[in-house]
C-alpha atoms as one frame of an Amber mdcrd trajectory, in Angstrom:
protein
  61.898 165.753  38.403  62.833 164.753  34.872  60.449 166.005  32.231  58.798
 168.438  34.653  62.358 170.050  35.298  62.812 170.410  31.409  59.305 171.817
  31.074  59.800 174.453  33.715  62.961 175.357  32.034  61.612 175.752  28.692
  58.657 177.991  30.144  61.071 180.263  31.940  63.632 180.635  29.017  61.622
 183.218  26.996  60.784 185.250  30.294  64.520 185.092  31.389  65.727 186.031
  27.748  63.419 188.986  27.862  64.726 190.169  31.293  68.203 189.679  30.114
  67.568 191.765  26.808  66.040 194.638  28.956  68.662 194.446  31.627  66.123
 193.566  34.109  66.480 191.614  37.285  64.255 188.618  37.930  62.520 188.292
  41.433  60.351 185.513  42.589  59.021 184.151  45.835  57.922 180.531  46.230
  56.715 178.173  49.080  57.464 175.122  47.129  60.960 173.558  47.610  61.011
 172.009  43.947  60.200 175.314  42.311  62.949 176.875  44.478  65.419 174.412
  43.196  64.396 175.068  39.622  65.044 178.626  39.917  68.379 178.078  41.310
  69.532 175.302  39.137  67.824 176.220  35.850  67.618 179.922  36.059  70.631
 180.856  37.943  68.480 182.645  40.780  70.041 182.792  44.192  68.122 182.681
  47.352  68.306 185.954  49.135  65.964 185.283  51.862  64.460 182.073  53.450
  61.355 182.558  55.872  59.368 180.609  58.087  55.925 182.313  58.368  53.587
 180.484  60.691  55.233 177.117  59.772  55.143 177.773  56.096  58.611 177.810
  54.491  59.291 180.432  51.966  62.141 181.550  49.752  62.810 184.779  47.945
  64.924 184.666  44.923  66.840 186.962  42.596  68.548 186.636  39.438  70.709
 189.321  37.992  70.506 190.245  34.248  72.935 188.394  32.110  74.900 190.000
  29.281  74.205 188.780  25.723  76.915 186.652  24.470
């Protein structure tokens, strides 16, 4: 994962900061396990549902807004 993980985190940061500033939840769906791990580890999202649709595994994730420090 190395550099790709850091790049993913860097790309997500402004989006998550904006969501936090507005008090918005961040919701995402993915069929890629690596992406799911990025959202749970780097973004602090939690898996709210795991699905298997016709043999395709998918996750829905939710991140609650964070309060400014």
